C-alpha positions in Angstrom: -8.2 -1.5 -26.2 -7.7 -5.2 -25.9 -8.1 -7.0 -22.6 -4.4 -8.0 -22.3 -3.3 -4.3 -22.5 -5.9 -3.2 -20.0 -4.6 -5.8 -17.5 -1.0 -4.8 -18.2 -1.6 -1.1 -17.5 -3.8 -2.0 -14.5 -0.9 -4.0 -13.1 1.6 -1.1 -13.7 -0.7 1.4 -12.0 -1.4 -1.0 -9.0 2.4 -1.5 -8.6 3.0 2.2 -8.6 0.2 2.8 -6.0 2.3 0.9 -3.5 5.8 1.7 -4.7 5.6 5.5 -4.9 4.2 6.0 -1.3 6.8 3.5 0.0 9.6 5.4 -1.6 8.2 8.8 -0.4 8.0 7.4 3.2 11.6 6.0 2.9 12.9 9.4 1.7 11.0 11.3 4.5 12.2 8.8 7.1 15.9 8.9 6.0 15.8 12.7 6.0 14.8 12.7 9.7 11.1 13.4 9.3 9.1 11.2 11.8 5.7 11.6 10.1 5.4 7.8 9.4 6.2 6.7 12.9 4.1 9.6 14.2 1.2 8.5 12.1 1.5 4.9 13.4 1.9 6.0 17.0 -1.6 7.2 16.9 -2.9 3.7 16.1 -3.4 1.5 19.1 -2.3 -1.6 17.2 1.1 0.0 16.3 1.7 2.4 19.2 4.0 0.1 21.1 6.7 0.3 18.5 5.9 2.9 15.8 9.4 3.2 14.4 9.6 -0.5 13.9 6.2 -0.6 12.2 7.2 2.4 10.1 10.1 0.5 8.7 8.0 -2.6 8.1 5.4 -0.5 6.3 8.1 1.1 4.1 9.8 -2.1 3.2 6.5 -3.9 2.5 5.1 -1.1 0.3 8.3 -1.0 -1.7 8.5 -4.8 -2.0 4.9 -5.2 -2.9 5.0 -2.4 -5.5 8.2 -3.9 -7.0 6.8 -7.4 -7.1 3.6 -6.3 -8.9 5.6 -4.2 -11.4 7.8 -7.1 -12.1 4.8 -9.5 -12.3 6.4 -11.7 -9.7 4.2 -13.4 -7.0 1.4 -10.9 -7.8 -1.3 -12.9 -5.9 0.6 -12.8 -2.6 1.8 -9.3 -3.1 -1.8 -8.2 -3.7 -3.0 -9.7 -0.4 -0.4 -7.6 1.4 -1.5 -4.5 -0.5 -5.1 -5.2 0.4 -4.2 -5.5 4.1 -2.2 -2.3 4.1 -4.9 -0.4 2.3 -7.7 -1.6 4.5 -5.8 -0.9 7.7 -5.0 2.6 6.4 -8.6 3.1 5.4 -10.0 2.3 8.8 -7.3 3.9 11.0 -5.4 6.8 9.4 -8.3 7.9 7.2 -11.1 7.2 9.6 -12.1 10.9 9.8 -11.8 11.3 6.0 -14.6 9.6 4.1 -13.1 10.2 0.7 -9.8 8.6 1.9 -11.7 5.6 3.2 -13.5 5.2 -0.2 -10.3 5.6 -2.1 -8.4 3.0 -0.1 -11.4 0.5 -0.2 -11.7 1.0 -4.0 -8.0 0.4 -4.5 -8.2 -2.7 -2.3 -11.1 -4.0 -4.4 -9.0 -3.5 -7.6 -6.3 -5.7 -6.1 -9.1 -8.3 -5.4 -10.1 -8.2 -9.0 -6.5 -8.8 -10.0 -6.3 -11.8 -7.7 -9.5 -13.2 -9.1 -8.1 -12.8 -12.6 -5.0 -14.9 -11.8 
């Protein structure tokens, strides 16, 4: 497979990695499920306003995923994705080693994409 196609499909998958969880969190929040704000309330950094941060997280995940899929401002969107993934790795997934590795590996893939640009 040629390099251009590999980067194209990599960009599509990286966009979906952010877009799909953002949409799922949006649907859950709109249906009255408070799992996102509940998850964030357990993190000291976000405990003071978990619902506010839940909406910020949802909007940023959907925005970042959409920007990457549309190949718009990918470098800046990738930095936001890296921050989200690393915060999730070392807070929410702290007791889950495979979750930490997954989030760190995904963050490194975004770094590779940034270096490519």
